[in-house]
C-alpha positions as CSV (number, residue, x, y, z in Angstrom):
1,X,0.0,0.0,0.0
2,X,1.3,3.4,-0.9
3,X,1.3,6.2,1.5
4,X,0.0,9.6,0.3
5,X,2.0,12.6,1.3
6,X,0.6,16.1,1.2
7,X,4.0,17.9,1.5
8,X,4.4,18.5,-2.2
9,X,0.8,19.5,-2.7
10,X,0.0,23.2,-2.4
11,X,-3.3,24.8,-2.0
12,X,-5.0,26.5,-4.9
13,X,-4.7,29.9,-3.1
14,X,-0.9,29.6,-2.9
15,X,-0.7,29.0,-6.7
16,X,-2.6,32.1,-7.5
17,X,-0.5,34.3,-5.2
18,X,2.7,32.9,-6.6
19,X,1.5,33.5,-10.1
20,X,0.6,37.1,-9.3
21,X,4.0,37.8,-7.7
22,X,5.8,36.3,-10.8
23,X,3.7,38.4,-13.1
24,X,4.4,41.6,-11.2
25,X,8.2,40.9,-11.1
26,X,8.3,40.2,-14.8
27,X,6.5,43.5,-15.6
28,X,8.9,45.4,-13.3
29,X,12.0,43.8,-15.0
30,X,10.7,44.4,-18.5
31,X,9.8,48.1,-17.7
32,X,13.3,48.7,-16.2
33,X,14.9,47.3,-19.3
34,X,12.7,49.4,-21.6
35,X,13.5,52.6,-19.6
36,X,17.2,51.9,-19.9
37,X,16.9,51.2,-23.6
38,X,15.0,54.4,-24.2
39,X,17.6,56.4,-22.2
40,X,20.5,54.9,-24.2
41,X,18.8,55.5,-27.5
42,X,18.3,59.2,-26.6
43,X,22.0,59.6,-25.6
44,X,23.2,57.8,-28.7
45,X,21.2,60.1,-31.0
46,X,22.6,63.2,-29.3
47,X,26.2,61.8,-29.7
48,X,25.6,60.9,-33.3
49,X,24.4,64.4,-34.1
50,X,27.3,66.0,-32.2
51,X,29.8,63.8,-34.0
52,X,28.3,64.6,-37.4
53,X,28.4,68.3,-36.8
54,X,32.0,68.1,-35.5
55,X,33.1,66.2,-38.6
56,X,31.4,68.8,-40.8
57,X,33.3,71.5,-38.9
58,X,36.6,69.8,-39.6
59,X,35.8,69.5,-43.3
60,X,34.6,73.1,-43.4
61,X,38.0,74.2,-41.9
62,X,39.8,72.5,-44.7
63,X,37.6,74.1,-47.3
64,X,38.1,77.5,-45.6
65,X,41.9,77.1,-46.0
66,X,41.5,76.4,-49.7
67,X,39.1,79.4,-50.0
68,X,41.7,81.6,-48.2
69,X,44.4,80.6,-50.6
70,X,42.1,81.4,-53.5
71,X,41.4,84.8,-52.1
72,X,45.0,85.5,-51.4
73,X,46.0,84.5,-54.9
74,X,43.4,87.0,-56.4
75,X,44.6,90.0,-54.3
76,X,47.9,91.8,-54.3
77,X,50.5,91.1,-51.5
78,X,49.1,91.4,-48.0
79,X,45.8,93.0,-49.1
80,X,43.4,90.2,-48.1
81,X,42.7,90.6,-44.4
82,X,40.6,87.5,-43.8
83,X,36.9,86.7,-43.7
84,X,34.0,85.9,-41.4
85,X,31.0,84.1,-42.8
86,X,28.2,81.7,-41.9
87,X,27.6,78.3,-43.6
88,X,24.1,76.9,-43.7
89,X,23.1,79.2,-40.9
90,X,24.8,76.9,-38.4
91,X,28.6,77.1,-38.8
92,X,30.4,80.4,-38.0
93,X,33.7,80.5,-39.9
94,X,36.5,83.0,-39.1
95,X,39.7,83.1,-41.3
96,X,42.7,85.3,-40.2
97,X,45.8,85.3,-42.3
98,X,49.3,86.4,-41.2
99,X,51.7,86.9,-44.1
100,X,55.4,86.0,-43.7
101,X,58.1,87.7,-45.9
102,X,61.8,88.3,-45.6
103,X,61.3,92.0,-46.5
104,X,58.6,94.1,-44.9
105,X,58.3,96.2,-48.0
106,X,56.7,93.3,-49.9
107,X,53.4,94.1,-48.1
108,X,51.4,97.0,-49.3
109,X,51.5,98.8,-46.0
110,X,55.2,98.3,-45.4
111,X,54.7,95.4,-43.0
112,X,53.3,97.6,-40.3
113,X,50.0,95.7,-40.0
114,X,49.3,92.8,-37.7
115,X,48.7,90.7,-40.8
116,X,52.4,90.5,-41.8
117,X,55.6,89.5,-40.2
118,X,59.2,89.9,-41.4
119,X,61.5,86.8,-41.2
120,X,65.2,86.3,-42.0
121,X,65.3,82.9,-43.6
122,X,64.6,82.6,-47.3
123,X,62.8,79.3,-46.8
124,X,60.0,81.0,-45.0
125,X,59.7,83.8,-47.5
126,X,56.3,84.1,-49.2
127,X,54.2,82.1,-46.7
128,X,51.0,82.7,-45.0
129,X,49.9,81.4,-41.5
130,X,46.1,80.8,-41.5
131,X,44.1,80.7,-38.3
132,X,40.7,79.1,-39.1
133,X,38.0,78.8,-36.5
134,X,34.7,77.0,-37.1
135,X,32.2,77.1,-34.3
136,X,28.6,75.9,-33.8
137,X,26.6,77.3,-30.8
138,X,23.0,76.7,-31.9
139,X,21.4,74.7,-29.1
140,X,18.6,73.6,-31.4
141,X,21.1,71.6,-33.5
142,X,23.6,70.3,-30.9
143,X,23.7,69.5,-27.2
144,X,27.0,71.2,-26.5
145,X,28.8,74.1,-28.3
146,X,31.4,72.8,-30.8
147,X,34.6,74.8,-31.7
148,X,37.2,73.6,-34.1
149,X,40.5,75.5,-34.6
150,X,43.0,74.9,-37.4
151,X,46.3,76.6,-37.9
152,X,47.9,76.1,-41.2
153,X,51.1,77.3,-42.8
154,X,50.8,77.6,-46.6
155,X,53.4,78.7,-49.2
156,X,52.3,81.4,-51.6
């Protein structure tokens, strides 16, 4: 004869309570994972936009250097004093040249301007030092202000 034991048997009330606790814990775990996922997605989007705008600023600084060399080649010695302009209403670009010659008389104003410098080595003669700044401060586009600075030495 087999003995029947009630140790492994639970009442019907205990099964319902355990199922309710499991359902609540699953809902809490899934909602926590969803909240973390939403938070990370928002941060990733901001970072992606900021990185894109930064890379555009780097490329615009290279284009600004080429633009400066074009403008310098179209003007007489030391007459182009730089430029400030806005690209796409977002990027503020500032170009400041500094001319380098062995003789101060090469520049139109006798080298007395802050845009020219006299040097003694012939290797440096006829060069320009370009300071290019690209900045973005529009809070509607990016989460943090972006400023990229490029200094470039170019032969004329």
